[in-house]
N, CA, C and O atoms as a CHARMM CRD file, in Angstrom:
* protein
*
  308
    1    1 UNK  N    131.44200  77.04600  88.54900 PROA 1      0.00000
    2    1 UNK  CA   130.04300  77.43500  88.51300 PROA 1      0.00000
    3    1 UNK  C    129.73400  78.21900  87.25300 PROA 1      0.00000
    4    1 UNK  O    128.66100  78.05400  86.67300 PROA 1      0.00000
    5    2 UNK  N    130.63700  79.05600  86.82500 PROA 2      0.00000
    6    2 UNK  CA   130.40600  79.85400  85.62700 PROA 2      0.00000
    7    2 UNK  C    130.86100  79.10200  84.37500 PROA 2      0.00000
    8    2 UNK  O    131.83200  79.48800  83.72300 PROA 2      0.00000
    9    3 UNK  N    130.16400  78.05200  84.05900 PROA 3      0.00000
   10    3 UNK  CA   130.49900  77.30200  82.86100 PROA 3      0.00000
   11    3 UNK  C    129.87900  77.93600  81.62500 PROA 3      0.00000
   12    3 UNK  O    130.35800  77.74200  80.50800 PROA 3      0.00000
   13    4 UNK  N    128.80600  78.69800  81.83700 PROA 4      0.00000
   14    4 UNK  CA   128.11000  79.35700  80.73700 PROA 4      0.00000
   15    4 UNK  C    128.15400  80.86400  80.94500 PROA 4      0.00000
   16    4 UNK  O    128.35600  81.33200  82.06600 PROA 4      0.00000
   17    5 UNK  N    127.96800  81.61900  79.88100 PROA 5      0.00000
   18    5 UNK  CA   127.92400  83.08100  80.04700 PROA 5      0.00000
   19    5 UNK  C    126.76000  83.50100  80.94800 PROA 5      0.00000
   20    5 UNK  O    125.76500  82.78300  81.05200 PROA 5      0.00000
   21    6 UNK  N    126.88100  84.64100  81.58500 PROA 6      0.00000
   22    6 UNK  CA   125.89300  85.12400  82.55800 PROA 6      0.00000
   23    6 UNK  C    124.51300  85.32300  81.94100 PROA 6      0.00000
   24    6 UNK  O    123.50200  85.11300  82.61100 PROA 6      0.00000
   25    7 UNK  N    124.46100  85.72700  80.67000 PROA 7      0.00000
   26    7 UNK  CA   123.16500  86.00700  80.05200 PROA 7      0.00000
   27    7 UNK  C    122.33500  84.73300  79.85500 PROA 7      0.00000
   28    7 UNK  O    121.10800  84.81000  79.78300 PROA 7      0.00000
   29    8 UNK  N    122.96700  83.59000  79.76900 PROA 8      0.00000
   30    8 UNK  CA   122.22600  82.33100  79.66300 PROA 8      0.00000
   31    8 UNK  C    121.51400  82.04200  80.98500 PROA 8      0.00000
   32    8 UNK  O    120.37700  81.57000  80.99300 PROA 8      0.00000
   33    9 UNK  N    122.18400  82.32400  82.09300 PROA 9      0.00000
   34    9 UNK  CA   121.53600  82.15500  83.40300 PROA 9      0.00000
   35    9 UNK  C    120.34700  83.10800  83.54600 PROA 9      0.00000
   36    9 UNK  O    119.31500  82.73900  84.10700 PROA 9      0.00000
   37   10 UNK  N    120.49600  84.32300  83.04100 PROA 10     0.00000
   38   10 UNK  CA   119.39300  85.29100  83.07600 PROA 10     0.00000
   39   10 UNK  C    118.22300  84.77300  82.24000 PROA 10     0.00000
   40   10 UNK  O    117.06700  84.89200  82.64800 PROA 10     0.00000
   41   11 UNK  N    118.51800  84.20100  81.08000 PROA 11     0.00000
   42   11 UNK  CA   117.45500  83.64100  80.23300 PROA 11     0.00000
   43   11 UNK  C    116.74500  82.48400  80.93300 PROA 11     0.00000
   44   11 UNK  O    115.51900  82.38500  80.88400 PROA 11     0.00000
   45   12 UNK  N    117.50300  81.62100  81.57500 PROA 12     0.00000
   46   12 UNK  CA   116.90800  80.48500  82.29400 PROA 12     0.00000
   47   12 UNK  C    116.01200  80.97800  83.42200 PROA 12     0.00000
   48   12 UNK  O    114.90900  80.46800  83.61400 PROA 12     0.00000
   49   13 UNK  N    116.48700  81.96800  84.16400 PROA 13     0.00000
   50   13 UNK  CA   115.66500  82.53600  85.24400 PROA 13     0.00000
   51   13 UNK  C    114.40500  83.16600  84.66000 PROA 13     0.00000
   52   13 UNK  O    113.32000  83.02000  85.22200 PROA 13     0.00000
   53   14 UNK  N    114.54600  83.86900  83.52800 PROA 14     0.00000
   54   14 UNK  CA   113.38300  84.47300  82.86400 PROA 14     0.00000
   55   14 UNK  C    112.37000  83.43200  82.43100 PROA 14     0.00000
   56   14 UNK  O    111.16400  83.64200  82.56700 PROA 14     0.00000
   57   15 UNK  N    112.84800  82.31200  81.91000 PROA 15     0.00000
   58   15 UNK  CA   111.95400  81.22900  81.49200 PROA 15     0.00000
   59   15 UNK  C    111.21400  80.65600  82.69500 PROA 15     0.00000
   60   15 UNK  O    110.00900  80.41000  82.62700 PROA 15     0.00000
   61   16 UNK  N    111.92700  80.44300  83.78900 PROA 16     0.00000
   62   16 UNK  CA   111.29500  79.90400  84.99500 PROA 16     0.00000
   63   16 UNK  C    110.24600  80.86500  85.55600 PROA 16     0.00000
   64   16 UNK  O    109.15500  80.44200  85.93800 PROA 16     0.00000
   65   17 UNK  N    110.57600  82.15400  85.60500 PROA 17     0.00000
   66   17 UNK  CA   109.62500  83.15300  86.10600 PROA 17     0.00000
   67   17 UNK  C    108.41200  83.22100  85.18600 PROA 17     0.00000
   68   17 UNK  O    107.27700  83.30800  85.65500 PROA 17     0.00000
   69   18 UNK  N    108.64900  83.18000  83.88700 PROA 18     0.00000
   70   18 UNK  CA   107.55500  83.21900  82.92300 PROA 18     0.00000
   71   18 UNK  C    106.63500  82.00500  83.09100 PROA 18     0.00000
   72   18 UNK  O    105.41200  82.14000  83.04700 PROA 18     0.00000
   73   19 UNK  N    107.21900  80.83600  83.28000 PROA 19     0.00000
   74   19 UNK  CA   106.41600  79.63200  83.50200 PROA 19     0.00000
   75   19 UNK  C    105.59400  79.72300  84.76900 PROA 19     0.00000
   76   19 UNK  O    104.42700  79.33300  84.78700 PROA 19     0.00000
   77   20 UNK  N    106.19800  80.23600  85.83000 PROA 20     0.00000
   78   20 UNK  CA   105.46800  80.40400  87.08800 PROA 20     0.00000
   79   20 UNK  C    104.30000  81.36800  86.91900 PROA 20     0.00000
   80   20 UNK  O    103.19500  81.09600  87.38800 PROA 20     0.00000
   81   21 UNK  N    104.53900  82.49200  86.25200 PROA 21     0.00000
   82   21 UNK  CA   103.48100  83.48200  86.05400 PROA 21     0.00000
   83   21 UNK  C    102.35700  82.91600  85.17900 PROA 21     0.00000
   84   21 UNK  O    101.18300  83.19000  85.42600 PROA 21     0.00000
   85   22 UNK  N    102.71200  82.13000  84.16200 PROA 22     0.00000
   86   22 UNK  CA   101.69200  81.51600  83.31300 PROA 22     0.00000
   87   22 UNK  C    100.84200  80.54700  84.13000 PROA 22     0.00000
   88   22 UNK  O     99.61900  80.52800  83.99500 PROA 22     0.00000
   89   23 UNK  N    101.48100  79.74900  84.97000 PROA 23     0.00000
   90   23 UNK  CA   100.75400  78.80200  85.82000 PROA 23     0.00000
   91   23 UNK  C     99.83600  79.54400  86.78200 PROA 23     0.00000
   92   23 UNK  O     98.67600  79.16800  86.95600 PROA 23     0.00000
   93   24 UNK  N    100.35500  80.59500  87.40500 PROA 24     0.00000
   94   24 UNK  CA    99.57700  81.37700  88.37000 PROA 24     0.00000
   95   24 UNK  C     98.36200  82.02800  87.69700 PROA 24     0.00000
   96   24 UNK  O     97.25900  82.00200  88.24300 PROA 24     0.00000
   97   25 UNK  N     98.56800  82.60900  86.51800 PROA 25     0.00000
   98   25 UNK  CA    97.48000  83.25900  85.79200 PROA 25     0.00000
   99   25 UNK  C     96.43100  82.24000  85.35500 PROA 25     0.00000
  100   25 UNK  O     95.23400  82.51000  85.44000 PROA 25     0.00000
  101   26 UNK  N     96.86500  81.08500  84.89300 PROA 26     0.00000
  102   26 UNK  CA    95.92400  80.04300  84.47100 PROA 26     0.00000
  103   26 UNK  C     95.06700  79.58900  85.64700 PROA 26     0.00000
  104   26 UNK  O     93.86700  79.36500  85.48700 PROA 26     0.00000
  105   27 UNK  N     95.66600  79.45300  86.81800 PROA 27     0.00000
  106   27 UNK  CA    94.92100  79.03900  88.01100 PROA 27     0.00000
  107   27 UNK  C     93.89600  80.10200  88.40300 PROA 27     0.00000
  108   27 UNK  O     92.76200  79.77000  88.74600 PROA 27     0.00000
  109   28 UNK  N     94.28900  81.37900  88.35400 PROA 28     0.00000
  110   28 UNK  CA    93.36400  82.46300  88.68900 PROA 28     0.00000
  111   28 UNK  C     92.20800  82.52800  87.69000 PROA 28     0.00000
  112   28 UNK  O     91.05800  82.72900  88.08100 PROA 28     0.00000
  113   29 UNK  N     92.51400  82.35700  86.39700 PROA 29     0.00000
  114   29 UNK  CA    91.46200  82.35800  85.38400 PROA 29     0.00000
  115   29 UNK  C     90.49200  81.20500  85.59700 PROA 29     0.00000
  116   29 UNK  O     89.28400  81.35700  85.41600 PROA 29     0.00000
  117   30 UNK  N     91.02400  80.06400  85.98100 PROA 30     0.00000
  118   30 UNK  CA    90.17400  78.90600  86.22500 PROA 30     0.00000
  119   30 UNK  C     89.21900  79.17300  87.38800 PROA 30     0.00000
  120   30 UNK  O     88.05000  78.79300  87.32900 PROA 30     0.00000
  121   31 UNK  N     89.71100  79.82200  88.44000 PROA 31     0.00000
  122   31 UNK  CA    88.85600  80.15500  89.58100 PROA 31     0.00000
  123   31 UNK  C     87.77000  81.15100  89.19200 PROA 31     0.00000
  124   31 UNK  O     86.61800  81.00800  89.60100 PROA 31     0.00000
  125   32 UNK  N     88.13200  82.15600  88.40500 PROA 32     0.00000
  126   32 UNK  CA    87.15100  83.15000  87.95700 PROA 32     0.00000
  127   32 UNK  C     86.09800  82.48300  87.07800 PROA 32     0.00000
  128   32 UNK  O     84.90600  82.75000  87.22800 PROA 32     0.00000
  129   33 UNK  N     86.52900  81.61800  86.16500 PROA 33     0.00000
  130   33 UNK  CA    85.58200  80.90100  85.31100 PROA 33     0.00000
  131   33 UNK  C     84.65000  80.02700  86.13500 PROA 33     0.00000
  132   33 UNK  O     83.45200  79.96500  85.86200 PROA 33     0.00000
  133   34 UNK  N     85.18700  79.36000  87.13300 PROA 34     0.00000
  134   34 UNK  CA    84.36800  78.49600  87.98400 PROA 34     0.00000
  135   34 UNK  C     83.30800  79.31100  88.72200 PROA 34     0.00000
  136   34 UNK  O     82.15300  78.89600  88.81300 PROA 34     0.00000
  137   35 UNK  N     83.70100  80.46800  89.24800 PROA 35     0.00000
  138   35 UNK  CA    82.74400  81.33200  89.94400 PROA 35     0.00000
  139   35 UNK  C     81.65700  81.81300  88.99100 PROA 35     0.00000
  140   35 UNK  O     80.48500  81.85900  89.36300 PROA 35     0.00000
  141   36 UNK  N     82.03500  82.17100  87.76400 PROA 36     0.00000
  142   36 UNK  CA    81.06000  82.63000  86.78100 PROA 36     0.00000
  143   36 UNK  C     80.08500  81.51200  86.42500 PROA 36     0.00000
  144   36 UNK  O     78.87700  81.73600  86.36000 PROA 36     0.00000
  145   37 UNK  N     80.60400  80.32300  86.19800 PROA 37     0.00000
  146   37 UNK  CA    79.75300  79.18100  85.86200 PROA 37     0.00000
  147   37 UNK  C     78.81200  78.86800  87.01500 PROA 37     0.00000
  148   37 UNK  O     77.63900  78.56600  86.79500 PROA 37     0.00000
  149   38 UNK  N     79.31300  78.93800  88.23500 PROA 38     0.00000
  150   38 UNK  CA    78.48700  78.68200  89.42300 PROA 38     0.00000
  151   38 UNK  C     77.35100  79.70800  89.51600 PROA 38     0.00000
  152   38 UNK  O     76.21100  79.35200  89.81600 PROA 38     0.00000
  153   39 UNK  N     77.66300  80.95700  89.26200 PROA 39     0.00000
  154   39 UNK  CA    76.65600  82.02500  89.31900 PROA 39     0.00000
  155   39 UNK  C     75.59000  81.82200  88.23900 PROA 39     0.00000
  156   39 UNK  O     74.39600  81.93400  88.51700 PROA 39     0.00000
  157   40 UNK  N     76.01400  81.52700  87.02300 PROA 40     0.00000
  158   40 UNK  CA    75.06800  81.30200  85.93600 PROA 40     0.00000
  159   40 UNK  C     74.21500  80.06200  86.20100 PROA 40     0.00000
  160   40 UNK  O     73.02700  80.04600  85.88100 PROA 40     0.00000
  161   41 UNK  N     74.80400  79.04400  86.77200 PROA 41     0.00000
  162   41 UNK  CA    74.04300  77.84300  87.12000 PROA 41     0.00000
  163   41 UNK  C     72.97900  78.14000  88.15800 PROA 41     0.00000
  164   41 UNK  O     71.87000  77.60900  88.08200 PROA 41     0.00000
  165   42 UNK  N     73.30300  78.97800  89.12000 PROA 42     0.00000
  166   42 UNK  CA    72.32800  79.35200  90.14500 PROA 42     0.00000
  167   42 UNK  C     71.16800  80.12200  89.52600 PROA 42     0.00000
  168   42 UNK  O     70.01500  79.90600  89.89800 PROA 42     0.00000
  169   43 UNK  N     71.45900  81.01600  88.58600 PROA 43     0.00000
  170   43 UNK  CA    70.40300  81.76300  87.89300 PROA 43     0.00000
  171   43 UNK  C     69.50200  80.79100  87.14300 PROA 43     0.00000
  172   43 UNK  O     68.28000  80.93600  87.16400 PROA 43     0.00000
  173   44 UNK  N     70.09200  79.80700  86.48300 PROA 44     0.00000
  174   44 UNK  CA    69.32100  78.81800  85.73400 PROA 44     0.00000
  175   44 UNK  C     68.43600  77.99900  86.66700 PROA 44     0.00000
  176   44 UNK  O     67.27300  77.74500  86.35300 PROA 44     0.00000
  177   45 UNK  N     68.97000  77.58700  87.80100 PROA 45     0.00000
  178   45 UNK  CA    68.19200  76.80500  88.76500 PROA 45     0.00000
  179   45 UNK  C     67.02700  77.62500  89.29500 PROA 45     0.00000
  180   45 UNK  O     65.92300  77.10000  89.44100 PROA 45     0.00000
  181   46 UNK  N     67.25300  78.90900  89.58900 PROA 46     0.00000
  182   46 UNK  CA    66.17000  79.76600  90.06500 PROA 46     0.00000
  183   46 UNK  C     65.08100  79.89900  89.01000 PROA 46     0.00000
  184   46 UNK  O     63.89500  79.88300  89.33900 PROA 46     0.00000
  185   47 UNK  N     65.46900  80.02900  87.75300 PROA 47     0.00000
  186   47 UNK  CA    64.49900  80.12900  86.66600 PROA 47     0.00000
  187   47 UNK  C     63.66400  78.84900  86.56600 PROA 47     0.00000
  188   47 UNK  O     62.45400  78.91400  86.35000 PROA 47     0.00000
  189   48 UNK  N     64.29600  77.70700  86.71700 PROA 48     0.00000
  190   48 UNK  CA    63.57100  76.43400  86.66900 PROA 48     0.00000
  191   48 UNK  C     62.59000  76.34300  87.83600 PROA 48     0.00000
  192   48 UNK  O     61.45700  75.89600  87.65700 PROA 48     0.00000
  193   49 UNK  N     63.01300  76.76200  89.02400 PROA 49     0.00000
  194   49 UNK  CA    62.12900  76.73200  90.19600 PROA 49     0.00000
  195   49 UNK  C     60.91600  77.63100  89.99000 PROA 49     0.00000
  196   49 UNK  O     59.80400  77.26200  90.36600 PROA 49     0.00000
  197   50 UNK  N     61.11500  78.79700  89.40400 PROA 50     0.00000
  198   50 UNK  CA    59.99600  79.69500  89.13700 PROA 50     0.00000
  199   50 UNK  C     59.01700  79.05800  88.16100 PROA 50     0.00000
  200   50 UNK  O     57.80400  79.15500  88.34700 PROA 50     0.00000
  201   51 UNK  N     59.53100  78.40900  87.12600 PROA 51     0.00000
  202   51 UNK  CA    58.65800  77.73300  86.16400 PROA 51     0.00000
  203   51 UNK  C     57.89100  76.59500  86.83200 PROA 51     0.00000
  204   51 UNK  O     56.71600  76.38600  86.53100 PROA 51     0.00000
  205   52 UNK  N     58.53300  75.86200  87.72600 PROA 52     0.00000
  206   52 UNK  CA    57.84300  74.78900  88.44900 PROA 52     0.00000
  207   52 UNK  C     56.71400  75.34400  89.30000 PROA 52     0.00000
  208   52 UNK  O     55.62500  74.77200  89.34600 PROA 52     0.00000
  209   53 UNK  N     56.97400  76.46200  89.97600 PROA 53     0.00000
  210   53 UNK  CA    55.93700  77.06700  90.80800 PROA 53     0.00000
  211   53 UNK  C     54.75900  77.51200  89.95200 PROA 53     0.00000
  212   53 UNK  O     53.60700  77.29000  90.32500 PROA 53     0.00000
  213   54 UNK  N     55.02900  78.13700  88.81000 PROA 54     0.00000
  214   54 UNK  CA    53.95200  78.56600  87.91500 PROA 54     0.00000
  215   54 UNK  C     53.13800  77.36600  87.44500 PROA 54     0.00000
  216   54 UNK  O     51.90800  77.40700  87.42400 PROA 54     0.00000
  217   55 UNK  N     53.83100  76.30800  87.07200 PROA 55     0.00000
  218   55 UNK  CA    53.14900  75.10900  86.58600 PROA 55     0.00000
  219   55 UNK  C     52.30000  74.49600  87.69800 PROA 55     0.00000
  220   55 UNK  O     51.16900  74.07300  87.45800 PROA 55     0.00000
  221   56 UNK  N     52.84300  74.44900  88.90900 PROA 56     0.00000
  222   56 UNK  CA    52.10600  73.89700  90.04800 PROA 56     0.00000
  223   56 UNK  C     50.86400  74.73300  90.33200 PROA 56     0.00000
  224   56 UNK  O     49.79700  74.18000  90.59900 PROA 56     0.00000
  225   57 UNK  N     50.98900  76.05900  90.27800 PROA 57     0.00000
  226   57 UNK  CA    49.84100  76.92900  90.51000 PROA 57     0.00000
  227   57 UNK  C     48.77700  76.72200  89.44200 PROA 57     0.00000
  228   57 UNK  O     47.58500  76.70300  89.74800 PROA 57     0.00000
  229   58 UNK  N     49.19700  76.56800  88.19800 PROA 58     0.00000
  230   58 UNK  CA    48.23300  76.32500  87.12100 PROA 58     0.00000
  231   58 UNK  C     47.51500  75.00200  87.33100 PROA 58     0.00000
  232   58 UNK  O     46.30400  74.92000  87.12900 PROA 58     0.00000
  233   59 UNK  N     48.24000  73.97000  87.73200 PROA 59     0.00000
  234   59 UNK  CA    47.62000  72.67100  87.97600 PROA 59     0.00000
  235   59 UNK  C     46.63100  72.74200  89.13000 PROA 59     0.00000
  236   59 UNK  O     45.56600  72.12700  89.07600 PROA 59     0.00000
  237   60 UNK  N     46.97800  73.48900  90.17700 PROA 60     0.00000
  238   60 UNK  CA    46.07000  73.63900  91.31200 PROA 60     0.00000
  239   60 UNK  C     44.81200  74.39400  90.90500 PROA 60     0.00000
  240   60 UNK  O     43.71700  74.04300  91.34400 PROA 60     0.00000
  241   61 UNK  N     44.95000  75.42300  90.07700 PROA 61     0.00000
  242   61 UNK  CA    43.78700  76.16800  89.60600 PROA 61     0.00000
  243   61 UNK  C     42.89100  75.27800  88.75900 PROA 61     0.00000
  244   61 UNK  O     41.66800  75.32700  88.89200 PROA 61     0.00000
  245   62 UNK  N     43.48100  74.47100  87.89400 PROA 62     0.00000
  246   62 UNK  CA    42.69400  73.56300  87.06800 PROA 62     0.00000
  247   62 UNK  C     41.98300  72.53300  87.93500 PROA 62     0.00000
  248   62 UNK  O     40.83900  72.17000  87.66100 PROA 62     0.00000
  249   63 UNK  N     42.65400  72.06600  88.97400 PROA 63     0.00000
  250   63 UNK  CA    42.05700  71.07800  89.86000 PROA 63     0.00000
  251   63 UNK  C     40.85800  71.68200  90.58000 PROA 63     0.00000
  252   63 UNK  O     39.82000  71.03400  90.71200 PROA 63     0.00000
  253   64 UNK  N     41.00000  72.92700  91.04800 PROA 64     0.00000
  254   64 UNK  CA    39.89600  73.59900  91.73700 PROA 64     0.00000
  255   64 UNK  C     38.73700  73.80100  90.77400 PROA 64     0.00000
  256   64 UNK  O     37.58200  73.59900  91.14900 PROA 64     0.00000
  257   65 UNK  N     39.02300  74.19300  89.54700 PROA 65     0.00000
  258   65 UNK  CA    37.96900  74.40700  88.56300 PROA 65     0.00000
  259   65 UNK  C     37.27600  73.09400  88.21300 PROA 65     0.00000
  260   65 UNK  O     36.06000  73.07500  88.01900 PROA 65     0.00000
  261   66 UNK  N     38.01400  72.01800  88.13200 PROA 66     0.00000
  262   66 UNK  CA    37.42200  70.72100  87.80800 PROA 66     0.00000
  263   66 UNK  C     36.61300  70.16100  88.97000 PROA 66     0.00000
  264   66 UNK  O     35.72000  69.34200  88.75200 PROA 66     0.00000
  265   67 UNK  N     36.90100  70.57900  90.19400 PROA 67     0.00000
  266   67 UNK  CA    36.17800  70.09000  91.36100 PROA 67     0.00000
  267   67 UNK  C     34.86500  70.82200  91.58800 PROA 67     0.00000
  268   67 UNK  O     34.05600  70.38000  92.40300 PROA 67     0.00000
  269   68 UNK  N     34.62700  71.93700  90.88700 PROA 68     0.00000
  270   68 UNK  CA    33.37900  72.67800  91.06600 PROA 68     0.00000
  271   68 UNK  C     32.22300  71.85500  90.50100 PROA 68     0.00000
  272   68 UNK  O     32.37800  71.18700  89.47900 PROA 68     0.00000
  273   69 UNK  N     31.05500  71.90200  91.16600 PROA 69     0.00000
  274   69 UNK  CA    29.88300  71.19800  90.62900 PROA 69     0.00000
  275   69 UNK  C     29.44300  71.81600  89.30400 PROA 69     0.00000
  276   69 UNK  O     29.78100  72.96200  89.00700 PROA 69     0.00000
  277   70 UNK  N     28.69500  71.06200  88.51800 PROA 70     0.00000
  278   70 UNK  CA    28.25900  71.50200  87.20100 PROA 70     0.00000
  279   70 UNK  C     27.38900  72.75000  87.28200 PROA 70     0.00000
  280   70 UNK  O     27.46100  73.59500  86.38900 PROA 70     0.00000
  281   71 UNK  N     26.57300  72.89400  88.31800 PROA 71     0.00000
  282   71 UNK  CA    25.68600  74.05600  88.42300 PROA 71     0.00000
  283   71 UNK  C     26.49300  75.33600  88.59100 PROA 71     0.00000
  284   71 UNK  O     26.12700  76.37700  88.04600 PROA 71     0.00000
  285   72 UNK  N     27.57500  75.26700  89.33200 PROA 72     0.00000
  286   72 UNK  CA    28.40900  76.45400  89.51600 PROA 72     0.00000
  287   72 UNK  C     29.11600  76.81300  88.21500 PROA 72     0.00000
  288   72 UNK  O     29.31100  77.99400  87.92700 PROA 72     0.00000
  289   73 UNK  N     29.50000  75.81600  87.42900 PROA 73     0.00000
  290   73 UNK  CA    30.15700  76.08400  86.15500 PROA 73     0.00000
  291   73 UNK  C     29.18800  76.77200  85.20000 PROA 73     0.00000
  292   73 UNK  O     29.56900  77.70000  84.48600 PROA 73     0.00000
  293   74 UNK  N     27.92600  76.31500  85.18400 PROA 74     0.00000
  294   74 UNK  CA    26.93400  76.89700  84.28500 PROA 74     0.00000
  295   74 UNK  C     26.61000  78.32000  84.71700 PROA 74     0.00000
  296   74 UNK  O     26.52300  79.21300  83.87400 PROA 74     0.00000
  297   75 UNK  N     26.43100  78.54700  86.01100 PROA 75     0.00000
  298   75 UNK  CA    26.10400  79.88400  86.49000 PROA 75     0.00000
  299   75 UNK  C     27.28900  80.83400  86.33300 PROA 75     0.00000
  300   75 UNK  O     27.09000  82.04100  86.19600 PROA 75     0.00000
  301   76 UNK  N     28.48300  80.32900  86.34800 PROA 76     0.00000
  302   76 UNK  CA    29.66200  81.16900  86.19400 PROA 76     0.00000
  303   76 UNK  C     29.82400  81.62300  84.74900 PROA 76     0.00000
  304   76 UNK  O     30.43600  82.66200  84.50200 PROA 76     0.00000
  305   77 UNK  N     29.28400  80.86100  83.77500 PROA 77     0.00000
  306   77 UNK  CA    29.46900  81.23000  82.37600 PROA 77     0.00000
  307   77 UNK  C     28.54900  82.31400  81.92400 PROA 77     0.00000
  308   77 UNK  O     28.59900  82.72200  80.76400 PROA 77     0.00000
């Protein structure tokens, strides 16, 4: 079993542990990045929804103003 010096086995174990830790850290970073991207995407979607509501309200106001008879428009000015 001891074909190589003991320190080579220690180095091999160190390499394996280092690889495992790198894999584990990369996976955790990926999860954190995914959560951040998801959160930012939700903020963007909410902003788009607010803009749609504003645009819809403006269109409804214009529609109401265009539906008023001409006499009301003249008296309002």
